[in-house]
Residue, then its C-alpha position, 0 to 999 in steps of 0.5 A: m311490595a308483596n301485594s303488588s307483586l301478587l296483584a301483578a301475578a294475577r295477570s301473568a299467564r305463565l304464573r297461572e300455568l304454574i300455579t294451577a298445575l300445583p296439586l296442593t293449590r287446590g286444597v287451599v283454593d277450596r277455602f275461597v271458592a265454592g267449587d269448579d261447578l254448579a252443583a258445588a255452588l248450590d250446595a254452598v248456597r244452601e248452607l249459607r242460607d241455612h244460617g240466615l246469610r244472603v248470597t251473591l254468586d260470581h261465575l269466575g272468569e275475566d279478560t274474555l277475548d273470544r266471543s264464544q267464551a263471553e256467551a258461554t259465560r252468559d249461559a252459565y249464569l242463565r243455568l245458575f238462575g234456573a237451578l237456584a229457582d228449581r231448588g227454591l234458593a232464588a228469591g233475594a239472591e244476587a249474581s255478581v257479573k264482571l263485564s270482561a267475562l262477558g266480552q268487554a275487552l273484545p276488539g272493536d265491539g267489545e262494549a256492545v257485546a258485553l252490554e248485549n250479554a249483560l241485558a240477557v243476564a239481568a233479564a233472566a235474573d229478573r224473571h226469577g226474582m233475582t238482581i245482579t251487580l256489575d263487578m268493577e275491575d281495573h281503572t281503565t274500565v270504569d268509564s265503560t262499566l258505568g256506561v253499561l250500567g246506565k244502559v242496563r238500569a234503563e231496563f233493569p233499575a235494580t242493577g247494582v254496581a261495585i265501586q272501589a274506594m281506592l280510585r281517586r275518582t270514586e267520590g265524584d262517581l258516587r255523587d252520580l250514583v246515590h240517587d233513589g233506588s241506586r244499589v252500590r257495593l263499596v269495596k276498597g279495591a283489589y287491582a294493581e293501580p298506578a298512583s295517578a289513578a289510585y291511593q297507594a297507602k293503606a291509610d289513605v285507602d281507608r280514609a277514602y272508604v270512610r268518605a265513600l261510606r258517608l256519601l252513600m249512608d247520606g244518599d238515597g240509594y242502597p249501600m252495600v258495604a263490602s269489607h272484612d275490616p272490624r273498624m269499617i263495619a263499626i264506622a258503617k253502623a254508626l254512619a247508618v244510625r246517624a243517617g236514619r237508616a235501619p238494618g235492611d236499609y243497607e247490607f254488609q257483604m263479605l267474601y266466601g271463606i273469610r270471617a265466616g263466624e262474623q258473618r253469621r254474627l252479624a246476621a244473628d244481630g239482624e244485620a242484612m249480611r250477603v256472602y260473595v260466593p265465587y264458583g267455577a274452574d277459572w279461579y286463578g285471577y280471583f284467588m290471587r287477588r284474595l291473597a294480595e288483599r290480606p297477609a293472613n290469606l297469604a300466610f294461610f296459603l304458605r302454611s298449607f305448603v309447609s304443613r304438607 
């Protein structure tokens, strides 16, 4: 129930205004968000790279209903890529892109606007030796996102996509996505979804995640295992061995600020380990979903207020 309330709060404009105005919130947000601006993101990338970790960067923002804001998000990614290249940090780096931030939800031609902006971001990433992955949002956007993915991949085949194990449709989607060269990030899912569209019980989501892992490891694509769950990480390794995959034929991904020690341990053990690094001033929706995902995150947030 707490998780559902937090996920609903992620969409509340009134709560957004209240929580972002609290001066104590900022110190907690810093655990999960690299910073408000590009300079902070670059500092975080350099530190992670120094520890042998790969990165994917997310310029925070979503649910854009203004075309100029969508274009501003596109331009922020272009500046990011240039800055990474200038500092020798672009090679092997990736960007995570929400189509809603690129205009997908605009009335009328939103999908076309998002596609145009996504192609511009993918082209810029490609020029700098980088890739992009399209983040998946709530279940109502899946068909649109997969449609855009197909069109972007026609020009930039290395474009990845995030797929949410909690959605009931996921196994069918994955059967179409496990072809050679297809980069797929498997996540459990972090949106409040109806029972008709998604599994609700944690045990059911876990089982769905394992079924999806098996499809990815047995397929011909490149699995990106996004999980902080030690059990899922162990299962992924076992499935990779069974499928004849060596480290580097798949990768693990974790969020910035969560299980940093485990991230470094996996990298030290020879695993490809990528950290999802969010940055930007529009952190509210991302932050609330991180609180909803794990009770430990919410406890950390509440303790910070009590301790002050």
